[in-house]
KOLLO-64636 format. One record per residue (C-alpha): residue in one letter; x, y, z. Coordinates in steps of 0.2 Angstrom, whole numbers, plus 2048, in hexadecimal, padded with zeros to 3 digits. Layout:
<nodes>
aXYZ
...
</nodes>
This chain:
<nodes>
m7FE8057FF
e8058107FC
i7FD820801
i8048327F3
k7FC83F7F8
v7F684D7E8
l7F18617E6
a7DB85C7E6
k7DB8697DB
r7E88677D0
p7F08547D3
d7FF84C7CE
q7FD8437BB
r8098387BF
v8018347CD
i7F08327C5
k7F88287B4
k8018187C3
a7F181A7CC
a7E68147BB
q7F48097B6
i7F08007C7
i7DF7FF7C6
r7E07FB7B2
r7EA7EB7B7
g7DD7E87C3
g7E27EE7D4
l7D97F97E0
v7DC80B7E2
i7D78177F3
f7D28277EA
p7C98387EE
t7B78407E9
e7B084F7ED
t7A28467FC
v7AE835803
y7BD82B7FE
g7BA81D7F4
l7C380B7F2
g7C18097E0
a7C67FC7CF
d7C47F87C1
a7B27F97BB
f7B37EC7AE
n7BE7E37B7
s7B77D37C1
r7C27CD7CB
a7CD7DE7D1
v7B77E47D6
r7B47D67E0
k7C27DB7E8
i7BC7EA7F0
f7AE7DF7F9
k7B97D37FF
v7C57E3807
k7B77EB80F
g7AD7DB812
r79D7E2808
p7907D9804
e7927D47F0
k77C7D87EA
k7837E77F2
p7847F17E2
l7957FC7DF
i79180C7D7
v79F80E7C7
h7A781F7C4
v7A882A7B3
s7AF8357AB
k7A083E79E
k78F83E7A0
s79183578C
t795820797
i78281F79E
d78081A78B
a79080D78D
l78880779F
a77880979D
k768806793
d75880A790
v75C81C797
p74C82A79A
l74F83A799
v74D8407AA
a75D8367AD
r76884079F
v7618517A4
l76684F7B6
a77784B7B1
k7798577A9
k7728637BA
f77B85A7C6
w78884F7BC
p7998517C3
g78F8527D2
p7898467E1
l78083E7D9
t77C82C7D5
l76F8257C6
v76A8147C6
l76580F7B6
k7647FD7AC
r7737FA7A7
k77C7F179B
k7857DE797
i7937E5796
v7947EB7AA
p7987DE7B6
d78B7D57C0
e7977D77D0
v7987E87CA
t7857E77CC
g7817DC7D8
g77A7CF7CD
g76A7DC7C8
d7667E67B7
t76A7F67BE
v77B8027BF
a77C8107CA
m78981C7C0
r78E82D7C6
m79B83D7C2
p7A58417CF
a7A78537D3
h7BB8537D5
k7CA8557CC
v7D38437D1
a7C68387CF
l7C28417C0
a7D28417B7
l7D782F7C0
i7C78267B8
r7CC8327A7
v7DC8277A4
a7D68177AF
g7C68137A8
p7B38137B1
i7B880E7C3
a7AE8047CC
a7AC8097DF
s7A880B7F2
s7A88177FF
a7BB815806
n7B780981A
f7B17F881D
s79E7F381A
d7917FD825
e79F80982D
k79F81C82A
p7A882281A
s7B882B81C
t7B883E815
r7CE83C819
i7DC82F816
s7DD830828
e7C882C82F
i7CD818820
p7D280A82D
r7E4807829
a7DD7F4828
l7D47F781A
l7E2802812
k7F17F5813
k7E57EB807
v7E67F87F9
d7F57FB7EB
l7F080C7EB
v7EC81C7F7
i7EC82D7F0
d7E98387FE
a7DF84B7F8
g7DC850808
s7CA85280F
t7BC850802
p7AE861801
v7A085A801
k7A284C810
v79184280B
p78E8347FE
s7888377F0
t7728377F1
v76D8287E5
l7608267DC
d7558187D2
l75081D7C0
t74E80E7B8
k73B8077BD
t72A80A7B6
t7248117C8
p72A8247CD
p73E82A7CD
k7428247DE
i7518277EC
l7588187F3
r7658257FD
t765833804
g77483F801
a77D84E7FB
v76F8557EB
s75E8587F8
r74D8527F3
k74A8667ED
q7568667E5
l7538537D8
e73F85F7D6
v74686E7D1
a7508687C5
g73F8607BF
l73F84E7C7
d72D84A7C9
f72D83D7D7
s71883B7D2
a71E8397C0
r7228257B9
i7328277B0
</nodes>
């Protein structure tokens, strides 16, 4: 395990390339987002993704979030994408809103917990975005043991967990400090908030989301 400090707003590209290489080779990297620190792996490498569950002690049926660096990745990973998903992505991405959509087969079962949906978001953090641009989509969960509090700085992450990853990128305290809001847009029923987070229900309504209407 190696910990490397970077500037949150101007990350060293050498560190980004090193982290991306680890991701592409099937390793695990702890990296900052605007919400909390994430524990990530190559979203298309099933073996690497399984390591996340093992390290965290996380039930394999609990899906991970795929972190992307551009809005167009929605169409690469999801099918039957409703117009409202594109509207919300345009409004809140990059930002702390996770959209749950119908998955395409390209997304491994390990990422989705074996379900037919995929959760994805575009983080609003220069380090995370730089890493994803080089490494490709990253499947991630918060950098903590399962059912424990997410970490907003490296000092909050248990050392036992740090020892189990290949690289830790330390960019200081995360600015938002609460997890992303998770919004399910997959059903023929009205949209549903699966996890309340940094984006409020009111903000979603102001952006045009009707919680009483079918998608």
